[in-house]
C-alpha positions in Angstrom: 17.0 6.8 7.1 16.2 7.1 3.4 13.3 5.6 1.5 13.6 5.3 -2.3 10.2 5.4 -4.0 8.7 5.8 -7.4 5.9 8.1 -8.6 3.3 8.5 -5.9 0.5 8.5 -8.4 1.4 5.1 -9.8 3.7 3.2 -7.4 1.6 0.9 -5.2 4.7 -0.8 -3.8 6.2 2.5 -2.8 3.0 3.4 -0.9 3.2 0.2 1.2 6.6 1.2 2.6 6.0 4.9 2.8 2.7 4.9 4.6 3.7 3.3 7.9 6.7 5.6 8.2 4.6 8.7 7.6 1.6 7.4 9.7 3.9 6.7 12.7 5.7 10.0 12.5 9.1 8.4 11.8 11.8 10.8 10.4 13.1 9.8 7.0 14.4 11.3 3.8 12.3 10.6 0.7 14.1 10.0 -2.6 11.6 9.9 -5.5 12.8 8.4 -8.8 10.3 8.8 -11.7 9.4 5.5 -13.2 9.2 4.4 -16.8 12.0 6.6 -18.1 15.2 5.7 -19.9 17.1 6.5 -16.7 14.9 4.8 -14.2 16.6 1.5 -13.8 20.1 3.0 -13.7 19.0 5.5 -11.1 17.3 2.9 -8.9 20.3 0.5 -9.2 22.3 3.2 -7.4 20.3 2.3 -4.3 18.7 -1.1 -4.8 20.2 -4.3 -6.3 16.8 -5.4 -7.6 16.4 -2.3 -9.7 12.9 -1.8 -8.2 11.3 0.4 -5.6 10.8 0.7 -2.7 14.2 0.4 -0.9 15.0 1.5 2.6 18.5 2.6 3.6 19.3 2.8 7.3 22.9 3.2 8.2 24.8 0.4 6.4 21.7 -1.7 6.0 19.7 -1.8 2.8 16.2 -3.4 2.7 14.8 -3.6 -0.8 11.5 -5.5 -0.7 8.2 -3.9 0.5 7.1 -6.7 2.9 10.6 -7.0 4.2 10.7 -3.2 4.8 7.5 -3.5 6.8 8.8 -6.4 8.9 12.1 -4.5 9.5 10.3 -1.3 10.6 8.1 -3.4 12.9 11.2 -4.8 14.6 13.0 -1.5 14.6 10.1 0.4 16.2 8.2 -2.0 18.4 6.5 0.8 20.2 4.6 1.8 17.0 2.7 -1.6 17.2 2.9 -2.2 13.5 1.6 -5.7 14.1 -1.2 -6.6 16.5 0.0 -7.6 20.0 -2.4 -10.5 20.2 -0.7 -13.7 18.8 -3.7 -14.9 16.8 -4.4 -11.4 15.4 -0.8 -11.0 14.5 -0.8 -14.3 12.6 -3.9 -13.4 10.7 -2.4 -9.9 9.9 0.6 -11.5 8.4 -1.5 -14.0 6.5 -3.6 -11.3 4.8 -0.5 -9.1 4.2 1.3 -12.0 2.5 -1.8 -12.9 0.5 -2.0 -9.3 -0.7 1.8 -9.2 -1.5 1.7 -12.3 -3.6 -1.7 -12.4 -5.2 -4.5 -10.5 -6.9 -2.7 -10.3 -10.2 -5.9 -9.8 -12.3 -6.9 -6.7 -10.2 -3.4 -5.3 -10.4 -3.2 -5.6 -14.1 -6.7 -4.5 -15.1 -7.2 -1.8 -12.4 -3.8 -0.2 -12.3 -3.1 2.4 -9.5 -3.7 6.0 -10.6 -4.4 8.2 -7.6 -5.4 11.2 -9.7 -8.0 9.5 -11.9 -11.7 9.0 -11.2 -13.3 6.6 -13.6 -17.0 5.6 -13.6 -17.4 1.9 -12.9 -18.2 -0.1 -16.1 -18.1 -3.6 -14.6 -15.2 -5.9 -14.9 -14.0 -9.5 -15.8 -14.9 -12.5 -13.6 -11.3 -12.9 -12.4 -11.1 -9.3 -11.3 -14.5 -9.5 -9.6 -13.2 -12.6 -7.8 -10.3 -10.6 -6.5 -12.6 -7.8 -5.4 -14.9 -10.3 -3.6 -11.9 -11.9 -1.8 -10.5 -8.6 -0.7 -13.9 -7.5 0.7 -14.2 -10.9 2.5 -10.7 -10.4 4.1 -11.6 -6.9 5.2 -15.0 -8.1 6.7 -13.3 -11.0 8.5 -10.6 -8.8 10.0 -12.9 -6.0 11.0 -15.4 -8.4 12.6 -12.9 -10.6 14.4 -10.1 -8.1 15.3 -11.2 -4.6 14.5 -13.3 -3.6 17.5 -10.7 -1.1 18.8 -10.9 1.3 15.8 -11.8 1.7 12.2 -9.0 -0.3 10.6 -8.5 -4.0 10.0 -7.1 -4.7 13.5 -8.4 -1.6 15.2 -5.3 0.6 15.1 -3.0 1.1 12.1 -0.9 -2.0 11.2 1.2 -3.2 8.4 -1.9 -5.0 7.0 -3.5 -1.6 6.4 -0.3 -0.5 4.6 -0.4 -3.6 2.4 -4.1 -2.9 1.4 -3.8 0.9 1.1 -3.1 0.7 -2.7 -6.2 -1.4 -3.2 -8.2 1.4 -1.4 -6.7 3.8 -3.9 -7.7 1.6 -6.8 -11.3 1.2 -5.5 -11.6 5.0 -5.2 -10.2 5.5 -8.7 -12.5 3.1 -10.4 -15.6 3.6 -8.3 -15.7 -0.1 -7.4 -19.1 -1.2 -5.8 -18.3 -2.5 -2.4 -20.0 -4.0 0.7 -20.9 -1.6 3.5 -18.0 -2.9 5.7 -15.6 -2.4 2.8 -16.9 1.1 2.1 -16.4 2.1 5.7 -12.8 0.7 5.6 -12.0 2.5 2.4 -13.3 5.8 4.0 -11.1 5.1 7.1 -7.9 4.6 5.1 -8.7 7.5 2.7 -9.0 9.8 5.7 -5.7 9.0 7.3 -3.5 12.1 7.4 -0.6 10.2 5.8 -2.9 8.9 3.0 -4.1 12.4 2.4 -0.5 13.6 2.1 0.2 10.9 -0.4 -2.8 11.8 -2.5 -1.9 15.5 -2.4 1.7 14.8 -3.6 0.4 12.4 -6.3 -1.9 15.1 -7.6 1.0 17.5 -7.9 3.3 15.2 -9.9 3.9 16.2 -13.5 4.4 12.7 -15.0 1.7 10.8 -16.8 2.5 7.1 -17.4 -0.2 5.6 -19.6 1.1 2.0 -19.5 2.1 1.7 -15.8 0.3 -1.2 -14.2 1.7 -2.0 -10.8 
C-alpha cells in the first residue's frame, strides 16, 4: 500500500487520508511530493490521473480522492471501525464528513493550513466566522448526541475526525476563539499520537509556500 501526499505543513487533503492509516496502525509506504514547484504536477501525474494529492495505490487499484480513500479504507479494514456501527450515527458521520469535504470555502481560503505557524487572532470576515460557527455547531451536536464513548466526535476515532483534523490544525494556527466543547475537541485531536507525528514531520519540512491555500 502506497499513499501519495503533499507537504505535511500545508496539504490538508493529504492529512485526511494519512491520519486514519497512521491512527489505525496500518502499514503503508508514504510518498511525499513537494507542492507548488515546476515539477509537482508531472510528479503527481505519475501516480494520480487528477494531478492532485492524496492518492492511494493498493495492488492494481488506485484511489485518488480523499473521501473515496476514506470510504475504501473503511471497507478494506472493517475491524478498525472507521465509521460508527450504529446506523443513525454512521449516517450523521457521513453527512458531516461530506459537508466538510464540499464546503467551508471562505475558511479554507482565508485561514490556509500552516501547521508550523502560530498567529494571534485578529478577528475575521463574516463569512469565515459563519464557517467557524457552523463547524463548532457540528462538533457540539456530534459530541452531545454520539460522543459519549470517548473524546472524539463519535466517541472513538472515525473518518469524520479525519475530515475535520485539518480544521483543528487551522484553529490552532490562528488561535481561533472557540466554544468550550470545540476547545476540548481540538485538544483531543491535537493529542492523538498520529496527529503529533504529522505535526513533528511538518515542522521538519524545509519548504515554505507563501501562497498555498488548501
